[in-house]
Each structure stands twice: as C-alpha cells, then as structure tokens.
C-alpha positions as CSV (number, residue, x, y, z in Angstrom):
1,M,132.0,91.4,229.6
2,Q,130.4,89.6,226.7
3,C,133.7,87.7,226.1
4,K,133.8,86.7,229.7
5,I,130.2,85.5,229.6
6,K,130.9,83.6,226.4
7,D,133.9,81.9,228.0
8,L,131.9,81.1,231.1
9,K,129.0,79.7,229.1
10,M,131.4,77.5,227.1
11,E,132.9,76.2,230.3
12,K,129.3,75.6,231.6
13,S,128.5,73.8,228.4
14,R,131.5,71.5,228.9
15,Y,130.4,71.0,232.5
16,S,126.9,70.1,231.2
17,E,128.3,67.6,228.7
18,K,130.4,66.0,231.5
19,I,127.2,65.8,233.6
20,Y,125.3,64.1,230.7
21,E,128.2,61.7,230.3
22,L,128.2,60.9,234.0
23,Q,124.5,60.4,234.0
24,D,124.8,58.0,231.1
25,N,127.6,56.1,232.8
26,I,125.6,55.9,236.0
27,R,122.4,54.8,234.5
28,V,123.6,52.5,231.6
29,K,127.2,52.1,230.8
30,Y,128.8,51.2,234.2
31,P,125.8,49.0,235.4
32,T,126.0,47.1,232.2
33,Q,129.7,46.6,232.4
34,I,129.5,45.6,236.0
35,K,126.7,43.1,235.4
36,L,128.6,41.5,232.5
37,L,131.7,41.3,234.5
38,E,129.9,39.9,237.5
39,T,128.3,37.2,235.3
40,N,131.6,36.4,233.7
41,L,133.4,36.3,237.0
42,E,130.8,34.0,238.5
43,R,131.1,31.6,235.6
44,S,135.0,31.6,235.8
45,R,134.9,30.9,239.5
46,A,132.5,28.0,238.9
47,D,134.8,26.6,236.2
48,L,137.9,27.0,238.4
49,E,136.1,25.2,241.3
50,T,135.1,22.4,238.9
51,A,138.7,22.0,237.7
52,N,140.1,22.0,241.2
53,N,137.6,19.4,242.4
54,N,138.5,17.1,239.5
55,Q,142.2,17.1,239.6
56,G,144.0,15.0,237.0
57,F,141.2,13.3,235.2
58,L,141.1,13.0,231.4
59,I,138.3,11.2,229.5
60,I,138.9,10.4,225.8
61,G,136.7,8.0,223.8
62,G,134.7,7.1,226.9
63,R,137.8,6.0,228.8
64,T,139.1,7.8,232.0
65,Y,142.8,8.4,232.5
66,D,144.3,9.4,235.8
67,M,146.9,12.1,235.2
68,N,148.5,11.5,238.6
69,D,149.5,8.0,237.6
70,P,152.5,8.1,235.2
71,E,151.4,5.1,233.1
72,S,147.8,6.3,232.9
73,R,149.0,9.8,232.1
74,K,151.1,8.5,229.3
75,A,148.2,6.5,227.9
76,G,145.9,9.4,228.2
77,A,148.3,11.7,226.3
78,E,148.6,9.1,223.5
79,A,144.8,8.8,223.3
80,L,144.5,12.6,223.2
81,R,147.0,12.8,220.4
82,A,145.2,10.1,218.5
83,A,141.9,11.9,218.9
84,L,143.4,15.2,217.7
85,N,144.7,13.4,214.6
86,D,141.6,11.4,213.9
87,P,140.6,12.3,210.3
88,K,137.0,12.2,211.3
89,N,137.6,14.8,214.0
90,T,140.0,17.0,212.0
91,S,137.6,17.1,209.1
92,A,134.6,18.1,211.2
93,A,136.7,20.6,213.2
94,I,137.4,22.6,210.1
95,S,133.9,24.1,210.1
96,R,132.8,23.6,213.7
97,Q,133.8,22.9,217.3
98,V,134.1,19.1,217.9
99,K,133.9,17.5,221.3
100,I,136.6,14.9,221.8
101,G,136.4,14.3,225.6
102,E,136.5,15.9,229.0
103,Y,139.4,17.2,231.2
104,R,139.1,18.0,234.9
105,G,135.4,18.1,234.8
106,M,135.0,20.3,231.7
107,K,134.0,19.5,228.2
108,L,137.1,19.2,225.9
109,S,136.8,20.2,222.2
110,M,138.9,21.0,219.2
111,L,138.5,23.4,216.2
112,F,140.5,24.9,213.5
113,D,141.0,28.7,213.6
114,D,140.9,29.8,210.0
115,L,142.2,33.2,210.9
116,T,145.4,32.1,212.7
117,K,145.6,28.8,210.8
118,L,146.1,27.1,214.2
119,W,144.3,24.2,215.9
120,K,142.5,25.4,219.0
121,G,141.4,23.6,222.1
122,C,138.5,24.5,224.3
123,L,137.7,23.6,227.9
124,E,134.1,24.5,228.6
125,G,132.2,24.5,231.8
126,Q,130.0,27.6,232.5
127,K,132.0,29.4,229.8
128,P,134.5,28.5,227.1
129,H,138.3,28.8,227.7
130,Y,140.5,28.6,224.6
131,F,144.1,27.5,224.1
132,D,146.4,26.3,221.3
133,W,146.9,22.6,220.5
134,N,150.0,21.0,219.2
135,I,148.5,17.9,217.5
136,F,152.0,16.4,217.0
137,T,152.9,16.0,220.7
138,D,151.7,13.8,223.6
139,H,152.4,15.2,227.0
140,G,152.7,18.8,225.8
141,N,149.0,19.1,225.4
142,I,148.3,18.0,228.9
143,T,150.5,20.9,230.1
144,R,148.6,23.2,227.7
145,M,145.3,22.3,229.3
146,D,146.7,22.8,232.8
147,N,148.0,26.2,231.8
148,C,144.6,27.1,230.4
149,I,143.1,26.2,233.8
150,K,145.8,28.2,235.5
151,H,144.9,31.2,233.3
152,I,141.3,30.9,234.6
153,S,142.6,31.6,238.1
154,E,144.5,34.6,236.8
155,E,141.4,35.8,234.9
156,V,139.3,35.6,238.1
157,K,141.9,37.8,240.0
158,Q,141.9,40.3,237.1
159,S,138.1,40.4,237.0
160,E,137.9,40.9,240.7
161,D,140.3,43.8,240.5
162,K,138.4,45.3,237.5
163,L,135.1,44.9,239.3
164,E,136.4,46.7,242.4
165,T,137.7,49.5,240.2
166,L,134.4,49.9,238.3
167,N,132.4,50.0,241.5
168,A,134.8,52.6,243.0
169,E,134.5,54.7,239.8
170,L,130.7,54.4,239.8
171,A,130.6,55.6,243.4
172,Q,132.8,58.6,242.6
173,M,130.6,59.4,239.6
174,R,127.5,59.4,241.7
175,T,129.3,62.0,243.9
176,D,130.6,64.1,241.0
177,V,127.2,64.2,239.2
178,E,125.7,66.1,242.2
179,K,128.4,68.8,242.2
180,P,127.1,72.2,240.8
181,F,128.9,74.2,238.2
182,A,131.8,75.7,240.1
183,R,131.6,79.1,238.5
184,A,127.8,79.4,238.5
185,D,127.8,82.5,240.8
186,E,130.4,84.2,238.6
187,L,128.4,83.6,235.5
188,R,125.2,84.8,237.2
189,M,126.8,88.0,238.4
190,A,128.4,88.6,234.9
191,E,125.0,88.1,233.2
192,A,123.3,90.4,235.8
193,E,126.0,93.1,235.1
194,L,125.5,92.7,231.4
195,D,121.7,93.0,231.8
196,E,122.3,96.3,233.6
197,V,124.4,97.5,230.7
198,H,121.6,96.5,228.3
199,I,119.1,98.4,230.4
200,E,121.1,101.5,230.3
201,L,121.6,101.1,226.5
202,T,117.9,100.6,226.1
203,K,117.2,103.7,228.0
204,F,119.6,105.6,225.8
205,T,117.9,104.1,222.7
206,L,114.5,105.1,223.9
207,T,115.5,108.6,224.9
208,N,118.0,109.5,222.2
209,D,116.1,111.6,219.7
210,S,119.1,113.1,217.8
211,M,118.2,111.4,214.5
212,N,114.6,112.7,214.9
213,K,115.8,116.2,215.3
214,E,118.2,116.0,212.3
215,T,115.4,114.6,210.2
216,F,113.1,117.6,211.3
217,E,115.8,120.0,210.2
218,R,116.3,118.4,206.8
219,L,112.5,118.2,206.2
220,T,112.1,121.9,207.2
221,D,114.9,122.9,204.8
222,M,113.7,120.8,201.9
223,F,109.9,121.3,202.3
224,T,109.7,124.7,203.9
225,D,106.3,125.6,202.5
226,I,104.8,122.4,203.8
227,L,106.4,122.5,207.3
228,T,105.6,126.2,207.8
229,G,102.0,125.7,206.8
230,D,102.1,127.9,203.7
231,T,100.7,124.9,201.7
232,T,99.5,121.5,202.6
233,Y,100.3,119.6,199.5
234,K,102.9,119.6,196.8
235,K,103.9,117.3,194.0
236,Y,107.4,117.1,192.6
237,T,108.7,115.6,189.5
238,A,112.2,114.7,188.1
239,E,113.0,113.3,184.7
240,G,113.4,109.5,184.8
241,F,112.1,109.1,188.4
242,E,108.7,108.5,190.0
243,P,106.7,111.5,191.2
244,L,107.2,112.7,194.8
245,V,104.4,114.0,196.9
246,A,104.5,115.9,200.2
247,E,101.4,116.4,202.2
248,M,100.7,117.8,205.6
249,E,97.5,116.9,207.5
250,G,97.5,118.3,211.1
251,D,100.9,117.3,212.5
252,I,101.4,114.3,210.1
253,L,103.7,114.8,207.2
254,T,103.5,112.3,204.3
255,L,106.3,111.8,201.8
256,A,105.8,109.3,199.0
257,H,106.9,108.3,195.6
258,T,103.9,107.3,193.6
259,Y,103.0,105.3,190.5
260,V,99.9,103.7,189.0
261,Q,99.6,100.0,188.4
262,N,96.5,98.4,187.0
263,G,94.6,101.5,187.8
264,D,95.7,101.5,191.5
265,L,97.9,104.2,193.1
266,M,101.0,102.6,194.5
267,W,103.6,103.8,197.0
268,D,107.4,103.3,196.6
269,P,107.8,104.1,199.4
270,R,105.4,106.1,201.6
271,I,106.4,107.3,205.0
272,D,104.3,109.3,207.5
273,F,106.0,111.4,210.0
274,K,104.6,112.8,213.2
275,V,106.0,116.4,213.4
276,D,106.7,117.8,216.9
277,Y,107.2,121.5,216.3
278,E,107.8,122.3,220.0
279,N,110.7,119.9,220.3
280,K,111.7,120.1,216.6
281,K,111.5,116.4,215.9
282,A,110.1,114.3,213.1
283,T,109.3,110.6,213.9
284,P,108.1,108.0,211.4
285,I,104.8,106.4,212.4
286,N,104.4,104.1,209.5
287,Y,106.1,102.8,206.3
288,E,104.7,101.3,203.2
289,N,106.1,99.9,200.0
290,S,103.2,98.7,197.7
291,G,105.4,96.8,195.3
292,T,106.8,94.5,198.0
293,G,103.6,94.4,200.1
294,C,105.5,95.8,203.1
295,Y,103.6,97.8,205.7
296,E,104.7,98.7,209.2
297,E,103.3,100.9,211.9
298,Y,105.3,102.2,214.9
299,D,103.6,102.9,218.2
300,I,105.6,105.9,219.3
301,E,103.4,106.5,222.3
302,N,104.4,103.1,223.8
303,L,108.0,102.9,222.5
304,T,109.9,99.6,223.0
305,P,113.5,99.0,222.3
306,E,112.6,96.9,219.3
307,T,110.3,99.7,217.9
308,A,113.0,102.3,218.6
309,E,115.6,100.2,216.7
310,K,113.2,99.9,213.7
311,I,112.6,103.7,213.7
312,N,116.3,104.5,213.9
313,D,116.9,102.1,211.0
314,L,114.1,103.8,209.0
315,L,115.6,107.3,209.8
316,D,118.9,106.0,208.4
317,F,117.0,105.1,205.2
318,V,115.2,108.5,205.2
319,D,118.6,110.3,205.4
320,T,119.8,108.5,202.2
321,W,116.4,108.9,200.6
322,L,116.5,112.7,201.1
323,D,120.0,112.7,199.7
324,N,118.8,111.0,196.5
325,I,115.8,113.4,196.2
326,E,118.2,116.4,196.4
327,A,120.5,114.8,193.8
328,Q,117.7,113.9,191.4
329,G,116.5,117.5,191.0
330,Y,112.8,117.3,191.8
331,C,110.7,120.4,191.0
332,T,107.3,121.4,192.2
333,E,104.2,121.1,189.9
334,G,102.4,123.8,191.8
335,I,99.4,122.5,193.7
336,G,99.2,124.5,197.0
337,I,97.1,126.9,199.0
338,R,99.4,129.7,198.0
339,D,101.9,130.1,195.2
340,Q,100.0,127.7,193.0
341,E,101.6,129.0,189.9
342,K,105.2,128.8,191.2
343,S,107.5,126.0,190.2
344,H,111.0,125.7,191.6
345,A,113.7,123.2,192.3
346,I,114.3,122.0,195.9
347,A,117.5,123.7,196.9
348,I,119.4,123.0,200.0
C-alpha cells in the first residue's frame, strides 16, 4: 500500500510540475513569444508592402535608377558596384553598417561580417533584412536584393503559420491546465486505507502491554524484597561500577545508578516505574540522566501513540540495562526494613 501511494504521489508530483509549466507558459512564455512574433510579422508585412509598392527603383549617390529599363538597370548595377568598392565605404563598413543608397523603398547598407569574413547587405524598412554581397559583380547584386525581398514574403508566411500554431497550443494549454489529476480518487482512497491501517496499528500500540508485563516479571525476580514489600529501599554495589539503588514508595518503583558531582547527587540514569500488581505490569513514568541533562515524563493516563512509542523504546533500554546489572554482579549493602544485616548477590 505504501509503495502504491508513493508511486501515485510521484505521478501527482509530475502532474503538478506539468501544471506549473503550463501556468508559466500561459502567463508568460507563450504570450511573450506571440507578442514578439506579431510585432515581427507586422514589420515584415509593412516592409513587403513597401517593396511591392516601389518596384524596380534603386537610388545610389542621390541618383535614381529604374530597374525595369535595361539601360537604367545596367547603369544602376555599375553604380552599385562602384559604391560597394568605394574605399571610403569599405573602410567604414569594417566597423559599422554604412548606408549606400535605397532599393525598392528601403534603406540599403553594407557591412563586413568579421565572423564569416563576408560582405553583407542590408535592406531596412521597419526591420533589417540581411543578405550576402558579391562586390565584384554588377547585375548579380540586383538579383540578390530581389531574392532578399522574396525571402521576406516567405518569412511572412512562416511567421503566420507559427503564430497560428502558438495560438492553438496556447488554447490547448488553457484547457489542459484545468484538468484535475486523473488518479486523484485512487490516491485519496489509498491514503484513506493506509490511515485505517495506521489507526489499527496505533490501537495495537496503545493496548499492547506485553513489554510492561515482561518488565514486571524481571523486576519481581531481581528485586523481590522491594516488589513484595519486605523492604522499601536497597542499595547495590559492584566493583568498577556506579552504585545502584532500588526504592519503593507506594506503587512507584525507582531504579537508579548514582554518583556525586560537585557535592550534588546525580542519576545515570534514574527511571521511575508505576507498578500495577493487579495486572502485573511495570510502566515507566519518567526518565532522567543528570550527566546529559535529559529528563522526560510520560503521561500514562492519557497515552498517545508518540508517548507509547517512547515508553516501548525505554522498555527496550530497560531490558538491556537489567541484563547488564545481572552481568555486573551487584550486591546489596543492607539498608531495609527487614534483613538489614543481609548482603547477597542478585541471582536470576
């Protein structure tokens, strides 16, 4: 079940990422692209209209040449070649774009492209349109400028198609962003089922007292005099280890290792157990370790899953602690209501 929920949550995470991407596309990316494309398209259309309305006119050096008249076309081509090879123009065009005339209603310029090492031409109306020059030819450059204008027409068609595609994609994204996670109900049901499992496990955690009963049995075996009420206090010692005290006050059993530091009595650790003789259970109600500054209390009357988990962890520690006490050979020093003179090893 947990694996299924994990897979569903990963799928939902991918869905959410896709939604965020769609939202970004809808709000920013696509509107920006569409606006730029519309502006570019508008300028290209304007330049194409200008070129179509000024068919066949070349202006070089202030003189106008009619490209529809063969003699004028020839003269215009020669004048264009001369302008392209004019040292004044070529020298300036190395570092910047230099205007040399007009063609079909648009500004005509030349520049040297340092990257490709080629001479470039530029027809500019609402926007620049670049092409390659051949500065050593006459009529060929007229054809190159006409091909550049023809390319504007192709560019307009491509931009119109692209704009149509972007608007269609934007409309589809606006539809897709409203679609809910397809497996939302499945995830909700799986999480509800897992919650039920957790509830049952919690109930088991809160009602399972097997460790408490096992601890009661061990404490009764190891500290019989204390648990049976024959004495209320005993101190145990073992060579090389801190003293151990066991004390019973009412139904509260205290077990603690003790030492003195700077005149203060320290616990390492101290655990108080509430002893339930009727149900044969011992439940920790607090824990203290003076050296680490750790102190915890456990409200066993209003038990929560978190508290039950902490108590079970502490009972695991107690089990190991009692094992160590047995192995370390602690002996009584004799303080008690009865048998004050006795001293014996804890034997289990």
